[in-house]
C-alpha positions in Angstrom: 249.2 -32.4 51.3 249.1 -36.4 51.0 250.5 -37.6 53.8 247.9 -36.3 56.0 245.6 -38.0 53.9 247.5 -41.1 54.3 246.7 -41.3 58.1 243.5 -40.6 58.5 242.1 -42.8 55.7 242.1 -46.3 58.4 240.0 -44.3 60.5 237.2 -43.3 57.8 237.3 -47.1 57.2 235.7 -49.2 60.0 234.1 -52.0 57.8 236.7 -52.4 55.3 237.8 -56.2 56.9 234.7 -57.5 55.7 234.4 -57.4 51.9 230.5 -58.1 50.3 232.1 -61.4 49.1 233.3 -62.6 52.9 230.0 -61.3 53.8 228.2 -63.8 51.7 230.3 -66.5 53.3 229.4 -65.3 56.5 226.0 -65.3 55.9 225.7 -68.5 54.8 227.5 -69.8 58.0 225.2 -67.7 60.3 221.9 -69.3 58.7 223.1 -72.7 58.5 224.3 -72.6 62.3 222.4 -70.2 64.2 219.9 -72.4 64.9 221.7 -76.0 65.1 223.8 -76.9 68.5 226.9 -76.1 66.7 227.7 -72.8 67.7 227.1 -69.9 65.0 228.9 -67.6 66.8 231.9 -70.1 67.1 231.7 -70.8 63.3 231.8 -67.2 62.5 235.1 -66.5 64.1 236.6 -69.6 62.5 235.4 -68.5 59.5 236.7 -64.9 59.9 240.3 -66.3 61.6 240.5 -68.5 58.1 239.7 -65.2 55.8 242.2 -62.8 58.1 239.2 -60.6 59.2 240.2 -59.7 62.8 237.5 -61.5 65.2 238.2 -58.7 67.6 237.5 -55.4 65.7 234.6 -53.6 66.9 232.8 -53.4 63.4 233.3 -57.2 63.0 231.7 -58.0 66.6 228.8 -56.0 65.3 228.4 -57.5 62.0 227.8 -60.8 63.7 225.6 -59.5 65.9 223.3 -57.7 63.5 223.7 -60.5 60.6 222.0 -62.6 63.5 218.8 -60.8 62.6 218.5 -62.0 59.5 218.0 -65.5 61.0 216.2 -64.0 63.6 213.8 -62.7 60.9 213.5 -66.0 59.6 212.0 -67.5 62.6 209.8 -65.2 62.5 208.4 -65.9 59.4 208.4 -69.6 59.8 206.6 -69.3 63.1 205.0 -66.2 62.0 201.4 -68.0 63.1 202.7 -69.4 66.7 204.3 -66.0 67.3 200.8 -63.8 66.5 198.6 -66.4 68.9 201.0 -65.9 71.6 201.4 -62.2 71.0 197.7 -61.6 70.8 197.2 -63.7 73.8 199.7 -61.1 75.3 198.0 -57.9 74.4 194.3 -59.7 75.3 195.9 -60.3 78.8 196.9 -57.0 79.5 193.2 -56.2 79.9 191.3 -59.4 80.3 191.8 -61.0 83.9 190.8 -64.2 82.4 193.0 -64.3 79.7 195.9 -64.3 81.6 195.2 -67.8 82.6 195.8 -68.7 79.0 199.2 -70.5 78.4 199.9 -68.3 75.5 199.7 -65.4 77.6 201.5 -66.9 80.6 204.3 -68.5 78.1 205.1 -64.8 76.7 205.5 -63.1 80.1 207.6 -66.4 80.4 209.9 -65.1 77.5 210.0 -61.7 78.7 211.0 -62.7 82.1 213.8 -65.4 80.9 215.3 -62.7 78.6 216.4 -60.3 81.1 218.9 -62.9 83.0 221.0 -62.8 79.4 220.5 -59.4 79.0 221.9 -58.1 82.3 225.0 -60.3 81.6 225.5 -58.9 78.4 225.8 -55.2 79.3 227.6 -56.3 82.4 230.1 -58.6 80.5 230.6 -56.7 77.4 234.1 -55.9 77.5 235.2 -59.5 78.3 232.7 -60.9 75.6 234.3 -58.6 73.0 237.9 -59.1 74.5 239.5 -61.8 75.8 235.8 -64.5 75.6 236.4 -63.2 71.9 239.2 -65.7 71.3 239.3 -68.6 69.2 241.1 -70.4 72.0 237.8 -70.2 74.2 235.9 -71.1 71.0 237.8 -74.6 70.9 237.5 -75.6 74.0 233.7 -74.4 74.2 232.6 -76.4 71.5 234.2 -79.6 73.1 232.9 -78.6 76.8 229.3 -78.1 75.0 229.4 -80.8 73.4 230.0 -83.1 76.5 227.1 -81.4 78.1 224.8 -82.1 75.2 225.4 -85.7 75.4 224.9 -85.9 78.6 221.4 -84.1 78.5 220.0 -86.4 75.2 220.9 -89.3 77.3 219.7 -88.2 80.7 216.7 -86.4 79.8 213.6 -88.7 79.8 211.5 -86.6 76.5 208.3 -86.8 78.4 207.5 -83.5 78.1 205.6 -81.3 75.1 205.5 -77.9 74.4 202.3 -77.0 76.4 203.8 -79.0 79.5 206.2 -76.6 79.9 206.1 -73.6 82.8 207.8 -70.7 84.7 210.9 -72.5 85.7 211.2 -74.3 82.8 211.5 -70.9 80.9 213.7 -69.0 83.3 216.2 -72.1 83.4 216.6 -72.6 79.9 216.5 -68.9 78.7 219.1 -68.3 81.6 221.1 -71.2 80.0 222.1 -68.7 76.9 224.1 -67.1 79.5 226.9 -69.5 78.6 227.1 -68.9 75.1 227.0 -65.4 75.6 230.4 -65.7 77.8 231.9 -69.0 76.0 231.5 -68.3 72.7 231.6 -71.8 70.4 229.2 -73.4 73.9 226.3 -72.3 71.7 223.1 -70.6 72.4 220.6 -73.2 71.0 222.9 -76.0 72.2 222.8 -74.6 75.9 219.0 -74.1 75.7 218.3 -77.7 74.5 220.4 -79.6 76.6 218.7 -77.6 79.0 215.4 -78.3 78.4 216.7 -82.1 77.5 217.4 -82.2 80.9 213.6 -80.9 82.3 212.8 -83.7 80.5 211.1 -82.0 77.3 211.4 -84.0 74.2 213.6 -83.2 71.3 211.2 -81.3 69.3 209.6 -79.2 72.3 213.4 -78.4 73.3 214.3 -77.2 69.7 210.8 -74.9 69.3 211.7 -73.3 73.2 215.2 -72.7 71.8 213.4 -70.7 69.0 211.1 -68.6 71.2 213.4 -67.7 73.8 216.3 -66.7 71.3 214.2 -64.2 69.7 214.1 -61.0 72.4 218.0 -61.8 73.2 219.1 -62.2 69.4 216.7 -59.3 68.1 217.8 -57.0 71.0 221.5 -57.6 70.5 221.4 -56.9 66.9 220.2 -53.5 67.5 222.0 -52.6 70.1 225.3 -53.5 68.0 223.7 -51.9 64.4 225.7 -48.3 65.0 229.4 -50.1 65.6 228.4 -52.9 62.6 227.7 -50.1 59.8 230.3 -47.6 60.9 230.3 -45.5 57.8 227.8 -45.9 54.3 230.7 -48.6 53.4 229.5 -50.7 55.8 226.0 -50.8 54.9 226.0 -52.9 51.6 228.1 -56.0 53.3 225.6 -55.9 56.3 222.6 -56.2 54.5 223.8 -58.6 52.0 225.1 -61.0 54.7 221.7 -60.3 56.2 219.7 -61.0 53.7 221.5 -64.4 52.6 221.8 -65.3 56.6 217.7 -65.0 56.5 217.1 -67.5 53.4 219.8 -70.3 54.4 218.2 -70.0 58.2 214.8 -70.4 57.1 215.8 -73.8 55.4 218.0 -74.8 58.6 214.9 -74.4 60.7 212.7 -76.8 58.5 215.4 -79.2 58.2 216.2 -79.4 61.7 212.6 -79.7 63.4 212.2 -82.6 61.1 215.7 -83.8 62.1 214.9 -83.9 65.6 211.4 -85.6 65.2 213.3 -88.8 64.2 217.0 -88.8 65.9 219.0 -88.2 68.8 221.4 -85.2 69.1 224.7 -87.6 68.5 225.8 -86.3 64.8 225.7 -82.7 66.4 227.9 -83.8 69.6 230.5 -85.9 67.2 230.3 -83.1 64.6 231.3 -80.6 67.6 233.9 -82.6 69.1 235.5 -83.1 65.9 235.6 -79.2 65.2 236.8 -78.3 68.1 239.7 -80.4 68.0 240.6 -79.1 64.6 240.6 -75.5 65.5 242.9 -76.8 68.4 245.1 -78.2 65.7 245.0 -75.1 63.3 245.6 -72.9 66.6 248.2 -74.8 67.7 249.9 -74.8 64.2 250.0 -71.1 63.6 247.4 -71.4 60.0 244.8 -68.8 61.9 245.5 -66.0 64.9 243.4 -66.3 68.1 
């Protein structure tokens, strides 16, 4: 009678790969790196690899997506007044023709439109994203490649345009650049969006704020979409809740620090850090310390 039970047990524990303690660590990593241009997905995969967690497991992929919702909630709280202002303008614009000409109303529509490309690619390329592209070799290469793009963008951009100077074209180009991070974990969603904004001559603070706002729909949608796989069974709810709460607290502090940092500094520190982490990851993979 005990043999069938021992065979069935693995099927009942889809979230057994992540413990509460590991969820705390992953929540901290997510909160610190989600909005810094260093790739939160890349750091999560590296951390999971070091802890022996299978990065391509369905529930682990789901956990990674859902724990991002904690960081997104931090953005909602931090920019609450801005979000209410933009959302209110959008709702007023549905009934008031004159309100549709207001920048906040148009900006809301731009965010919606700019989210469509990444949603389409995310659904169509889901098998690749959760399969071959989830490899830590891809993460290592993307970290280094993304740092080169960021270095070039920070020097090429003229940093002369503010947030109020953005238009539909800016939003679509910056929003679409999130696809790079979706297909190549390690490239960094915030790194891709900030680099694109800098190439469009936005200043660093405007580029950072635009990255925050454009990431809200895509990351929230991804988290809700992956929720079923992340939970699996009741056993998966506690690690997921803990990781999400931790990521919220840490992300809030990270957002406040980043906005102050970019107002006075270039992105050189992030570029150097990404290169170091990418080279280190190549070394760990090459020596077999962690598996791809």
